[in-house]
C-alpha positions as CSV (number, residue, x, y, z in Angstrom):
1,X,100.6,114.4,112.9
2,X,103.4,112.5,114.7
3,X,103.4,110.8,118.0
4,X,106.2,112.3,120.1
5,X,106.2,115.4,118.2
6,X,102.8,116.7,117.2
7,X,101.2,114.9,120.1
8,X,102.7,115.7,123.5
9,X,100.4,114.4,126.0
10,X,102.0,111.4,127.7
11,X,98.7,109.8,128.2
12,X,97.2,110.5,124.8
13,X,100.4,108.9,123.3
14,X,100.3,106.0,125.3
15,X,96.4,105.3,124.6
16,X,97.3,105.8,120.7
17,X,99.9,103.2,120.8
18,X,97.5,100.6,122.1
19,X,95.0,101.2,119.2
20,X,94.5,99.7,115.7
21,X,93.1,101.3,112.5
22,X,89.5,101.9,112.7
23,X,89.2,101.5,116.5
24,X,87.7,104.1,118.7
25,X,88.2,104.8,122.1
26,X,87.4,106.8,125.1
27,X,90.6,108.0,127.1
28,X,90.1,109.4,130.8
29,X,93.7,111.1,131.6
30,X,94.5,112.1,135.0
31,X,96.4,115.4,135.4
32,X,100.0,113.6,135.4
33,X,99.2,112.2,132.2
34,X,97.6,115.1,130.5
35,X,98.2,118.9,131.5
36,X,99.7,118.5,135.0
37,X,99.7,121.2,137.6
38,X,99.5,124.0,135.1
39,X,96.5,122.9,133.0
40,X,96.3,124.7,129.6
41,X,94.6,128.1,130.5
42,X,92.2,129.4,129.7
43,X,90.5,126.2,128.7
44,X,91.8,123.7,131.0
45,X,92.4,124.7,134.9
46,X,95.4,123.2,137.0
47,X,95.2,119.6,138.1
48,X,92.1,118.8,135.8
49,X,91.1,115.2,134.7
50,X,90.3,115.5,131.2
51,X,88.4,113.2,128.5
52,X,89.4,112.3,124.9
53,X,87.3,110.7,122.3
54,X,89.7,109.2,119.6
55,X,89.3,107.3,116.4
56,X,92.1,106.0,114.6
57,X,91.1,106.4,110.6
58,X,94.4,105.5,109.4
59,X,98.2,105.6,110.2
60,X,101.6,104.9,108.8
61,X,104.7,103.7,110.8
62,X,107.1,106.1,109.8
63,X,109.8,105.6,112.5
64,X,112.0,103.5,110.2
65,X,111.8,106.1,107.5
66,X,112.7,108.8,110.1
67,X,115.7,106.7,111.1
68,X,116.8,105.9,107.6
69,X,117.0,109.7,106.2
70,X,119.2,110.5,109.2
71,X,121.8,108.3,108.0
72,X,124.7,109.1,105.8
73,X,124.7,107.5,102.4
74,X,127.5,105.0,103.4
75,X,125.5,103.8,106.3
76,X,122.4,103.6,103.9
77,X,124.4,101.3,101.6
78,X,125.4,98.7,104.2
79,X,121.8,98.4,105.1
80,X,120.4,95.1,104.2
81,X,117.9,95.3,101.0
82,X,114.9,94.3,102.9
83,X,115.1,97.2,105.2
84,X,115.4,99.7,102.2
85,X,112.7,98.3,100.4
86,X,110.5,98.6,103.7
87,X,111.4,102.3,103.6
88,X,110.6,102.9,100.0
89,X,107.1,101.0,100.6
90,X,106.5,103.4,103.4
91,X,107.4,106.4,101.4
92,X,105.2,105.1,98.8
93,X,102.1,104.6,101.2
94,X,102.8,108.2,102.3
95,X,102.4,109.3,98.6
96,X,99.3,107.3,98.1
97,X,98.0,108.8,101.1
98,X,98.4,112.4,99.9
99,X,97.5,111.4,96.4
100,X,94.2,110.4,97.5
101,X,93.7,113.6,99.6
102,X,94.4,115.1,96.3
103,X,97.7,116.9,97.4
104,X,99.2,115.8,94.2
105,X,102.5,117.7,94.5
106,X,103.2,116.4,97.9
107,X,102.3,112.9,96.7
108,X,104.9,113.4,93.8
109,X,107.5,114.4,96.0
110,X,106.9,111.2,98.4
111,X,107.2,108.9,95.2
112,X,110.3,110.6,94.2
113,X,111.9,110.1,97.7
114,X,111.0,106.8,97.5
115,X,112.6,106.3,94.1
116,X,115.8,108.2,95.2
117,X,116.7,105.2,97.7
118,X,116.1,102.5,95.3
119,X,119.2,103.7,92.8
120,X,121.3,101.2,94.5
121,X,122.5,98.1,92.3
122,X,122.9,94.6,93.2
123,X,125.0,91.7,91.9
124,X,122.1,89.1,92.8
125,X,119.4,88.9,90.3
126,X,116.9,88.0,92.6
127,X,117.8,91.3,94.7
128,X,117.5,93.3,91.6
129,X,114.4,92.0,90.5
130,X,113.1,93.1,93.9
131,X,114.3,96.6,93.6
132,X,112.9,96.7,89.8
133,X,109.3,95.7,91.3
134,X,109.3,98.5,93.5
135,X,110.6,100.9,91.0
136,X,108.0,99.8,88.6
137,X,105.1,100.5,91.2
138,X,106.8,104.2,91.7
139,X,107.0,104.9,88.1
140,X,103.3,104.0,87.5
141,X,102.3,106.2,90.5
142,X,104.4,109.0,89.4
143,X,102.9,108.8,85.8
144,X,99.3,109.0,87.1
145,X,100.5,111.9,89.6
146,X,101.7,114.0,86.6
147,X,98.6,113.4,84.7
148,X,96.8,114.8,87.5
149,X,99.4,117.8,87.6
150,X,98.6,118.2,84.1
151,X,102.1,117.5,83.1
152,X,101.9,115.2,80.3
153,X,105.1,115.3,79.4
154,X,106.4,114.0,82.5
155,X,103.4,111.4,82.7
156,X,104.9,110.0,79.7
157,X,108.4,109.6,81.0
158,X,107.3,107.8,83.8
159,X,105.3,105.7,82.0
160,X,107.9,104.9,79.3
161,X,110.2,103.9,82.3
162,X,107.8,101.6,83.4
163,X,107.5,100.0,80.1
164,X,111.3,99.7,80.1
165,X,110.7,97.2,83.0
166,X,107.7,95.6,81.8
167,X,106.9,95.8,78.0
168,X,103.5,94.3,78.6
169,X,102.1,96.4,81.5
170,X,98.7,97.5,80.8
171,X,98.6,100.3,83.2
172,X,101.8,101.7,81.8
173,X,100.7,101.5,78.1
174,X,97.2,103.3,79.4
175,X,99.4,106.1,81.2
176,X,101.4,106.7,77.9
177,X,98.1,106.6,75.9
178,X,96.6,109.0,77.8
179,X,99.7,111.6,78.2
180,X,99.9,111.3,74.3
181,X,96.2,112.1,74.1
182,X,96.7,115.1,76.3
183,X,99.5,116.4,74.0
184,X,97.5,115.9,70.9
185,X,99.9,113.0,69.7
186,X,97.1,111.2,68.4
187,X,99.0,108.3,66.5
188,X,101.2,107.8,69.5
189,X,98.1,107.4,71.8
190,X,96.2,105.1,69.5
191,X,99.4,102.8,69.5
192,X,99.8,102.8,73.1
193,X,96.2,102.4,73.9
194,X,95.6,99.5,71.3
195,X,98.7,97.8,73.0
196,X,96.8,98.2,76.1
197,X,93.7,97.0,74.8
198,X,95.2,93.9,73.6
199,X,96.2,92.8,77.0
200,X,93.0,93.9,78.7
201,X,90.2,93.7,76.0
202,X,87.5,94.1,78.5
203,X,89.0,97.1,80.6
204,X,86.4,99.7,80.7
205,X,88.8,102.4,81.4
206,X,90.9,101.7,78.2
207,X,88.1,101.3,75.8
208,X,86.7,104.5,76.9
209,X,89.9,106.3,76.4
210,X,90.2,104.7,72.9
211,X,86.7,106.2,72.2
212,X,87.7,109.7,73.5
213,X,90.6,109.5,71.3
214,X,88.4,108.9,68.2
215,X,86.3,111.6,69.0
216,X,89.1,114.0,69.5
217,X,90.6,112.8,66.3
218,X,87.4,113.2,64.5
219,X,87.3,116.9,65.8
220,X,90.8,117.5,64.9
221,X,90.5,116.4,61.3
222,X,87.3,118.5,60.9
223,X,89.3,121.4,61.9
224,X,92.1,121.1,59.7
225,X,89.6,120.4,56.6
226,X,88.0,123.7,58.0
227,X,91.4,125.5,57.8
228,X,92.4,124.2,54.4
229,X,89.1,125.3,52.9
230,X,89.8,128.7,54.2
231,X,93.4,128.7,52.9
232,X,92.3,127.7,49.2
233,X,89.1,129.8,48.9
234,X,90.8,133.0,48.5
235,X,92.9,131.4,45.8
236,X,89.8,129.8,44.1
237,X,87.9,133.4,44.0
238,X,90.8,134.6,41.4
239,X,90.3,131.4,39.2
């Protein structure tokens, strides 16, 4: 819901702009700040003073993002890196919001949108380091989101992109291990998870995933053994 677009009552918009996250308020709006002379039939008669009870649970300032995406590619390239990074961070915030709402496809699109504006390269090592730091967070977000979408191949891809930037990133190693386990690539999964455990030996999630891997691998080997027995039993009967 956007101010100025989804919220069209002048008084309510003024009131919301004065609020902060977690704040609750009552707004008494006279007709000129609410529904005016026409009202809003049949619920609200003409020239009615209305009362709104509002609580701001959370908000994201998207004004700079909206302005940024209205620019041409040439105009975007001329913007200071600081502004580009801020837009990317806001898009990532939107992605996080939708992720926690379990709207994983929308979250994925927001993360990719943020990533799309970080393609610019910089001659300055300091600036490139800032760009890479933003990309790393998005790669990790996308890896986890694709796991939620049950797209382990894509989760692995973004996990490995994160590792290209930071070989010792425990989260990236963990995500890659999870993705490989989902795809039943047990050896690769064990390699990723063992490396993650070396970095964070007391991480409960990593240790639990290694236990899960051991259990799955044991079941897999049992099934393989049973299949081999079924294959060779008919041959033994002719011996």
